[in-house]
DRENTI-407156 format. One line per field, with one value per atom (N, C-alpha, C): residue in one letter; residue number from 1; x, y, z; atom name. Coordinates in steps of 0.05 Angstrom, whole numbers, plus 5000, padded with zeros to 4 digits. Each point is the difference from the previous one (the first is absolute). Example, Ala and Ser with C-alpha at 12.3 -4.5 7.8 and 13.67 -1.06 7.14 Angstrom:
<rs>
resn	A,A,A,S,S,S
resi	1,1,1,2,2,2
xx	5264,4982,5018,4993,5016,4985
yy	4886,5024,5024,5021,5024,5022
zz	5156,5000,5000,4986,5001,5014
name	N,CA,C,N,CA,C
</rs>
This chain:
<rs>
resn	M,M,M,T,T,T,L,L,L,K,K,K,N,N,N,K,K,K,L,L,L,T,T,T,Q,Q,Q,S,S,S,E,E,E,Q,Q,Q,E,E,E,E,E,E,L,L,L,L,L,L,N,N,N,T,T,T,L,L,L,E,E,E,S,S,S,R,R,R,F,F,F,N,N,N,T,T,T,H,H,H,M,M,M,E,E,E,R,R,R,H,H,H,E,E,E,N,N,N,I,I,I,S,S,S,F,F,F,Q,Q,Q,N,N,N,I,I,I,A,A,A,D,D,D,K,K,K,L,L,L,N,N,N,D,D,D,T,T,T,Q,Q,Q,L,L,L,T,T,T,A,A,A,L,L,L,Y,Y,Y,N,N,N,M,M,M,E,E,E,A,A,A,T,T,T,E,E,E,G,G,G,E,E,E,P,P,P,D,D,D,V,V,V,I,I,I,D,D,D,F,F,F,D,D,D,G,G,G,T,T,T,L,L,L,Y,Y,Y,F,F,F,A,A,A,D,D,D,C,C,C,S,S,S,K,K,K,E,E,E,S,S,S,P,P,P,K,K,K,G,G,G,R,R,R,R,R,R,S,S,S,V,V,V,C,C,C,Y,Y,Y,D,D,D,R,R,R,A,A,A,A,A,A,L,L,L,E,E,E,A,A,A,R,R,R,K,K,K,K,K,K,Y,Y,Y,K,K,K,P,P,P,D,D,D,N,N,N,S,S,S,A,A,A,V,V,V,D,D,D,L,L,L,A,A,A,K,K,K,E,E,E,I,I,I,D,D,D,I,I,I,D,D,D,L,L,L,L,L,L,T,T,T,E,E,E,E,E,E,D,D,D,Y,Y,Y,R,R,R,L,L,L,L,L,L,Q,Q,Q,Q,Q,Q,F,F,F,G,G,G,D,D,D,F,F,F,D,D,D,L,L,L,K,K,K,S,S,S,S,S,S,S,S,S,W,W,W,V,V,V,K,K,K,T,T,T,P,P,P,D,D,D,E,E,E,I,I,I,R,R,R,T,T,T,L,L,L,R,R,R,G,G,G,A,A,A,L,L,L,F,F,F,C,C,C,D,D,D,K,K,K,R,R,R,Y,Y,Y,N,N,N,T,T,T,V,V,V,F,F,F,L,L,L,Y,Y,Y,H,H,H,N,N,N,G,G,G,A,A,A,D,D,D,S,S,S,Y,Y,Y,Y,Y,Y,G,G,G,A,A,A,R,R,R,G,G,G,F,F,F,R,R,R,G,G,G,K,K,K,L,L,L,K,K,K,I,I,I
resi	1,1,1,2,2,2,3,3,3,4,4,4,5,5,5,6,6,6,7,7,7,8,8,8,9,9,9,10,10,10,11,11,11,12,12,12,13,13,13,14,14,14,15,15,15,16,16,16,17,17,17,18,18,18,19,19,19,20,20,20,21,21,21,22,22,22,23,23,23,24,24,24,25,25,25,26,26,26,27,27,27,28,28,28,29,29,29,30,30,30,31,31,31,32,32,32,33,33,33,34,34,34,35,35,35,36,36,36,37,37,37,38,38,38,39,39,39,40,40,40,41,41,41,42,42,42,43,43,43,44,44,44,45,45,45,46,46,46,47,47,47,48,48,48,49,49,49,50,50,50,51,51,51,52,52,52,53,53,53,54,54,54,55,55,55,56,56,56,57,57,57,58,58,58,59,59,59,60,60,60,61,61,61,62,62,62,63,63,63,64,64,64,65,65,65,66,66,66,67,67,67,68,68,68,69,69,69,70,70,70,71,71,71,72,72,72,73,73,73,74,74,74,75,75,75,76,76,76,77,77,77,78,78,78,79,79,79,80,80,80,81,81,81,82,82,82,83,83,83,84,84,84,85,85,85,86,86,86,87,87,87,88,88,88,89,89,89,90,90,90,91,91,91,92,92,92,93,93,93,94,94,94,95,95,95,96,96,96,97,97,97,98,98,98,99,99,99,100,100,100,101,101,101,102,102,102,103,103,103,104,104,104,105,105,105,106,106,106,107,107,107,108,108,108,109,109,109,110,110,110,111,111,111,112,112,112,113,113,113,114,114,114,115,115,115,116,116,116,117,117,117,118,118,118,119,119,119,120,120,120,121,121,121,122,122,122,123,123,123,124,124,124,125,125,125,126,126,126,127,127,127,128,128,128,129,129,129,130,130,130,131,131,131,132,132,132,133,133,133,134,134,134,135,135,135,136,136,136,137,137,137,138,138,138,139,139,139,140,140,140,141,141,141,142,142,142,143,143,143,144,144,144,145,145,145,146,146,146,147,147,147,148,148,148,149,149,149,150,150,150,151,151,151,152,152,152,153,153,153,154,154,154,155,155,155,156,156,156,157,157,157,158,158,158,159,159,159,160,160,160,161,161,161,162,162,162,163,163,163,164,164,164,165,165,165,166,166,166,167,167,167,168,168,168,169,169,169,170,170,170,171,171,171,172,172,172,173,173,173,174,174,174,175,175,175,176,176,176,177,177,177,178,178,178,179,179,179,180,180,180,181,181,181,182,182,182
xx	4800,4989,4993,4976,4991,4996,5013,4997,4976,4988,4976,5008,4983,5004,4980,4978,4979,4985,4992,4986,4970,4984,4972,4998,4977,4996,5003,4989,5002,5029,5016,5028,5015,4994,5012,4994,4974,4992,5014,5001,5013,5029,5013,5029,5004,4984,5003,4996,4981,4997,5025,5012,5024,5023,5003,5022,4996,4975,4994,5006,4993,5005,5030,5015,5030,5011,4990,5009,4996,4977,4994,5015,5007,5016,5029,5010,5028,5004,4988,5002,5029,5018,5028,5013,4988,5011,4992,4980,4989,4986,5014,4989,4989,4979,4988,4989,4992,4988,4973,4981,4973,4996,4989,4995,4980,4980,4980,5014,5020,5014,5015,5011,5014,4979,4979,4979,4989,4996,4988,5018,5026,5019,5003,4990,5004,4981,5011,4983,4997,4985,4995,5025,5018,5026,5016,5002,5015,4986,4974,4986,5005,5001,5005,5029,5019,5028,5001,4986,5000,4987,4978,4987,5020,5015,5020,5023,5008,5020,4990,4975,4988,4997,4991,4996,5026,5022,5026,5013,4984,5008,5020,4999,5019,4992,4974,4990,5007,4992,5007,4989,5017,4993,5013,4990,5010,5026,5021,5026,5009,5013,5012,5029,5006,5028,5010,5013,5013,4980,4977,4981,4980,5002,4980,4986,4974,4984,4997,5004,4997,4985,4987,4993,5024,5010,5023,4993,5013,4996,5011,4983,5008,4997,4998,4999,5026,4998,5024,5022,4993,5020,4993,5019,4995,4974,4983,4973,5001,4984,5001,4992,4981,4991,5020,5023,5020,5027,5002,5025,5008,5024,5010,5000,5008,5003,5028,5010,5026,4996,5021,4998,4984,5007,4986,4997,4987,4995,5025,5021,5025,5012,4998,5010,4984,4973,4982,5007,5003,5006,5028,5018,5027,5002,4981,5001,4996,5017,4997,4981,5002,4984,4987,4978,4986,4993,4987,4992,4977,5001,4978,4976,4977,4976,5001,5015,4999,5025,5001,5022,4989,5016,4991,4992,5016,4994,4974,4997,4976,4975,5002,4977,4992,5020,4995,4985,5008,4987,4971,4996,4973,4982,5011,4985,4997,5018,5000,5012,5022,5015,5029,5015,5029,5014,5022,5017,5011,5003,5014,5029,5011,5028,5014,5026,5014,4993,4999,4993,4972,4981,4972,5000,5015,5001,5010,5021,5011,4981,4986,4979,4977,4992,4978,5007,5025,5009,4997,4997,4995,4972,4983,4972,4995,5020,4997,5023,4999,5020,4989,5010,4991,5022,4992,5019,5021,4991,5018,5006,4984,5004,5001,4992,4999,5017,5000,5015,4984,5006,4985,5019,4994,5014,4995,5019,4996,5009,4991,5007,5030,5010,5029,5009,5022,5011,5009,4997,5006,5029,5019,5028,5005,4984,5002,4984,4978,4983,5013,5015,5014,5022,5008,5020,4986,4974,4982,4995,5005,4995,4974,4991,4977,5003,4985,5003,4975,5005,4977,5008,4980,5005,4985,5009,4986,5009,4988,5008,5007,5025,5010,5016,5000,5016,4994,4975,4992,5013,5008,5014,4989,4997,4991,5025,4999,5023,4992,5018,4997,5019,4989,5016,4998,5015,4999,4997,4989,4997,4998,5003,4994,4970,4993,4973,4982,5011,4984,4995,5011,4996,4972,4989,4975,4999,4986,4999,4972,4992,4973,4995,5021,4997,5007,5004,5006,4978,4989,4980,5007,4980,5006,4977,5007,4981,4996,4976,4994,4988,4996,4988,4982,4980,4981,4997,5007,4998,4971,4994,4972,4997
yy	0493,5000,4972,4996,4974,5000,4982,4998,4983,5006,4985,4977,4979,4977,4999,5015,5001,5026,5012,5025,4997,5017,5001,5015,4998,5015,5030,5010,5029,5008,4983,5006,5001,4981,5000,5026,5008,5024,5025,5002,5023,5001,4976,4999,5009,4990,5007,5030,5012,5029,5015,4990,5012,4998,4975,4996,5016,5002,5016,5030,5010,5028,5005,4983,5003,4997,4981,4996,5025,5012,5024,5025,5001,5022,4999,4976,4996,4987,5012,4988,4999,5016,4999,4972,4985,4974,4978,5006,4979,5012,5015,5013,4979,5008,4983,4973,5000,4976,5008,4983,5005,4985,5014,4987,4977,5003,4979,4974,5003,4977,4986,5015,4989,4986,5014,4990,4974,4998,4975,4976,5004,4978,4990,5015,4994,4978,4980,4979,5005,4983,5004,4999,4982,4998,5025,5011,5025,5023,5001,5022,4999,4976,4997,5010,4992,5010,5030,5012,5029,5013,4988,5010,5001,4978,4999,5019,5005,5020,5027,5006,5025,5002,4979,5000,5005,4992,5004,5026,5017,5027,5000,4981,4999,5018,5007,5017,4988,4975,4987,5015,5001,5011,4985,5002,4986,5012,4983,5008,4980,5010,4983,4995,4975,4992,4985,5015,4988,4983,5011,4987,4982,4997,4984,5018,4998,5017,4988,5016,4992,5022,4992,5019,5001,5023,5003,5021,4997,5020,5027,5020,5027,5020,4991,5019,5016,5025,5017,4988,4989,4987,4970,4985,4971,4995,4982,4997,4997,5017,5000,4974,4985,4975,4977,5006,4979,5008,5017,5009,4985,5004,4987,4969,4991,4972,4993,4977,4991,4989,4988,4992,4975,4978,4975,4983,4977,4982,4992,4992,4992,5022,5025,5023,5004,4997,5004,4979,4975,4979,5002,5013,5003,5022,5018,5021,4988,5007,4989,5018,5026,5019,5020,5012,5022,4992,4977,4991,5017,5007,5014,4981,5010,4984,4982,5009,4985,5006,4988,5005,5009,5014,5010,4977,4980,4977,4986,4995,4987,5017,5026,5017,5003,5001,5001,4975,4977,4975,5000,5010,5002,5018,5022,5018,4988,4983,4987,5019,5013,5017,4993,5010,4996,5026,4996,5023,5012,5026,5013,4991,4996,4996,5027,5001,5025,5014,4984,5011,5012,4985,5011,5026,5001,5024,5024,4995,5022,5009,4981,5007,5016,4991,5014,5030,5005,5027,5019,4989,5016,5013,4990,5010,5017,5008,5017,4998,5015,4999,4984,4976,4981,4995,4997,4994,5022,5024,5022,5002,4988,5000,4971,4981,4972,4983,4974,4982,4975,4984,4975,4977,4978,4975,4993,4989,4990,4971,4986,4971,4998,4983,4996,4974,5002,4975,4980,4975,4978,5002,5008,5001,5021,5020,5020,4989,4989,4990,4978,4982,4978,5011,5024,5013,5017,4997,5013,5030,5008,5028,5002,5025,5006,5028,5006,5025,5018,5026,5018,5025,5015,5024,5024,5024,5024,5021,5023,5022,5024,5009,5024,5016,5026,5017,4994,4995,4993,4975,4982,4976,4976,4978,4975,4986,4994,4986,4971,4982,4972,4996,4989,4996,4970,4994,4973,5004,4979,4999,4971,4994,4973,4995,4977,4993,5001,4997,5000,5028,5021,5027,5009,5019,5013,5027,5018,5028,5010,5020,5012,5013,5008,5013,4981,4974,4982,4979,4998,4980,4986,4995,4989,5008,5000,5005,4974,4997,4976,5006,4978,5002,4975,5004,4979,5001,4978,4998,5000,5015,5002,4978
zz	4210,4974,4992,4991,4991,4970,4987,4971,4993,4977,4991,4982,5002,4982,4977,5004,4980,5003,4978,5000,4994,5011,4993,4973,4988,4975,5004,5022,5005,5006,5013,5005,4973,4982,4974,4985,5000,4986,5011,5027,5012,4993,5001,4993,4971,4981,4972,4996,5015,4998,5010,5022,5010,4980,4989,4981,4974,4991,4976,5005,5022,5007,5000,5013,5000,4972,4985,4973,4983,5002,4985,5009,5025,5012,4991,4994,4993,4973,4980,4973,4989,5011,4991,5007,5017,5008,4980,4983,4983,4976,4984,4977,4980,4986,4979,5011,5025,5012,5011,4996,5010,5027,5020,5025,4996,4983,4996,4990,4982,4991,5023,5018,5023,5018,5007,5018,4990,4974,4988,5003,5004,5003,5028,5020,5028,5009,5014,5012,5030,5013,5029,5017,4993,5015,4997,4976,4996,5014,4999,5014,5030,5011,5029,5006,4983,5004,4998,4981,4997,5024,5010,5024,5024,5003,5021,4996,4975,4994,5009,4993,5008,5030,5013,5029,5015,4989,5013,4990,4986,4992,4977,4983,4977,4976,4999,4978,4973,4994,4975,4975,4980,4974,4978,4976,4977,4990,4998,4990,4979,4979,4979,5008,5008,5006,4976,4982,4976,4984,4993,4983,5013,5026,5015,5020,5001,5018,5027,5020,5028,5015,5022,5020,5019,5006,5018,5021,5023,5021,4992,5000,4992,5022,5025,5023,5000,5008,5000,5017,5023,5018,5001,5011,5002,5015,4990,5012,5031,5013,5030,5012,4988,5010,4996,4988,4994,5010,5020,5011,5025,5009,5024,4997,4977,4995,4991,5009,4990,4972,4988,4972,4996,5013,4995,5026,4997,5023,5014,4985,5012,5017,4991,5015,5025,4998,5022,5022,4992,5019,5012,4986,5010,5022,5001,5020,5028,5019,5027,5016,4996,5016,4981,5009,4986,4971,4998,4974,4989,4974,4988,4997,4994,4997,4975,4980,4975,4984,4976,4982,4973,4985,4974,4981,4999,4982,5008,5026,5010,4996,5005,4996,4971,4983,4971,4991,5011,4994,5010,5024,5011,4982,4990,4983,4972,4992,4974,4979,5007,4982,5001,4981,4999,5009,5014,5007,4974,5000,4977,4999,4977,4997,4999,5001,4997,4974,4979,4973,5000,5012,5002,5015,5022,5017,4984,4985,4984,4978,4988,4980,5012,5024,5014,5004,5006,5006,4975,4977,4976,5000,5018,5001,5024,5014,5024,5018,5022,5020,5024,5003,5021,5020,5025,5022,5004,5002,5005,5030,5017,5029,5011,4985,5009,4981,5005,4982,4997,4980,4994,4994,5014,4994,4970,4986,4973,4999,4980,4998,5000,5017,5004,4987,4985,4988,5021,4993,5019,5011,4982,5009,5022,5000,5022,5025,4994,5022,5016,4987,5014,5019,4995,5018,5021,5003,5020,4994,4975,4992,4985,4996,4984,4989,4978,4987,5003,5001,5000,4984,4992,4984,5012,4992,5005,4980,5001,4981,5016,4997,5012,4979,5002,4982,4971,4993,4973,4989,5018,4992,5015,4986,5014,5010,5026,5013,5007,4996,5008,5023,5022,5024,5009,5020,5012,5030,5012,5029,5008,5025,5009,4996,4990,4993,5025,5023,5025,5011,4987,5009,4992,5016,4992,5012,4986,5008,4995,5015,4998,4973,4986,4974,4977,5005,4978,4998,4977,4994,4974,4984,4973,4981,4975,4978,4985,4990,4985,4973,4985,4974,4995,4983,4993,4970,4987,4971,4992,4979,4990,4979
name	N,CA,C,N,CA,C,N,CA,C,N,CA,C,N,CA,C,N,CA,C,N,CA,C,N,CA,C,N,CA,C,N,CA,C,N,CA,C,N,CA,C,N,CA,C,N,CA,C,N,CA,C,N,CA,C,N,CA,C,N,CA,C,N,CA,C,N,CA,C,N,CA,C,N,CA,C,N,CA,C,N,CA,C,N,CA,C,N,CA,C,N,CA,C,N,CA,C,N,CA,C,N,CA,C,N,CA,C,N,CA,C,N,CA,C,N,CA,C,N,CA,C,N,CA,C,N,CA,C,N,CA,C,N,CA,C,N,CA,C,N,CA,C,N,CA,C,N,CA,C,N,CA,C,N,CA,C,N,CA,C,N,CA,C,N,CA,C,N,CA,C,N,CA,C,N,CA,C,N,CA,C,N,CA,C,N,CA,C,N,CA,C,N,CA,C,N,CA,C,N,CA,C,N,CA,C,N,CA,C,N,CA,C,N,CA,C,N,CA,C,N,CA,C,N,CA,C,N,CA,C,N,CA,C,N,CA,C,N,CA,C,N,CA,C,N,CA,C,N,CA,C,N,CA,C,N,CA,C,N,CA,C,N,CA,C,N,CA,C,N,CA,C,N,CA,C,N,CA,C,N,CA,C,N,CA,C,N,CA,C,N,CA,C,N,CA,C,N,CA,C,N,CA,C,N,CA,C,N,CA,C,N,CA,C,N,CA,C,N,CA,C,N,CA,C,N,CA,C,N,CA,C,N,CA,C,N,CA,C,N,CA,C,N,CA,C,N,CA,C,N,CA,C,N,CA,C,N,CA,C,N,CA,C,N,CA,C,N,CA,C,N,CA,C,N,CA,C,N,CA,C,N,CA,C,N,CA,C,N,CA,C,N,CA,C,N,CA,C,N,CA,C,N,CA,C,N,CA,C,N,CA,C,N,CA,C,N,CA,C,N,CA,C,N,CA,C,N,CA,C,N,CA,C,N,CA,C,N,CA,C,N,CA,C,N,CA,C,N,CA,C,N,CA,C,N,CA,C,N,CA,C,N,CA,C,N,CA,C,N,CA,C,N,CA,C,N,CA,C,N,CA,C,N,CA,C,N,CA,C,N,CA,C,N,CA,C,N,CA,C,N,CA,C,N,CA,C,N,CA,C,N,CA,C,N,CA,C,N,CA,C,N,CA,C,N,CA,C,N,CA,C,N,CA,C,N,CA,C,N,CA,C,N,CA,C,N,CA,C,N,CA,C,N,CA,C,N,CA,C,N,CA,C,N,CA,C,N,CA,C,N,CA,C,N,CA,C,N,CA,C,N,CA,C,N,CA,C,N,CA,C,N,CA,C,N,CA,C,N,CA,C,N,CA,C,N,CA,C,N,CA,C,N,CA,C,N,CA,C,N,CA,C,N,CA,C,N,CA,C,N,CA,C,N,CA,C
</rs>
């Protein structure tokens, strides 16, 4: 998968059409908000980040996280183009064998988005059932990270679970979800 650094005008238009269609299909995620108002606020850098979220199968949509609007990954499962990654660069470098191609933190930086926090993840679950078969790394506090751990979440039995794992671990069904402030 190759991420884009800049979009053509036609790529921007196609992306906006995709985002608007998803926006209109899931109005429960952003009641009383107009897509045109959102689209008018987006700059080229944000559009490129959204394109890369879409290209990695995140299905970004507008979500209100406690009064602030974001585009967040709303794919049913952890985005396929962002799976099989360990947590961060230090974890990637610490692996002696079978290194993954990338880390969640590095890939989020490349896309120009932020990892969801545990709180964000729990808020997202109010808008649907996400990660019923997969799991997603979430932003891990420094005090856990310094002990070589990292956090991830999923939803099972109608409940959001927060777990821990070694930051250098990676699995085919674990990726990460991100957000982009509007």
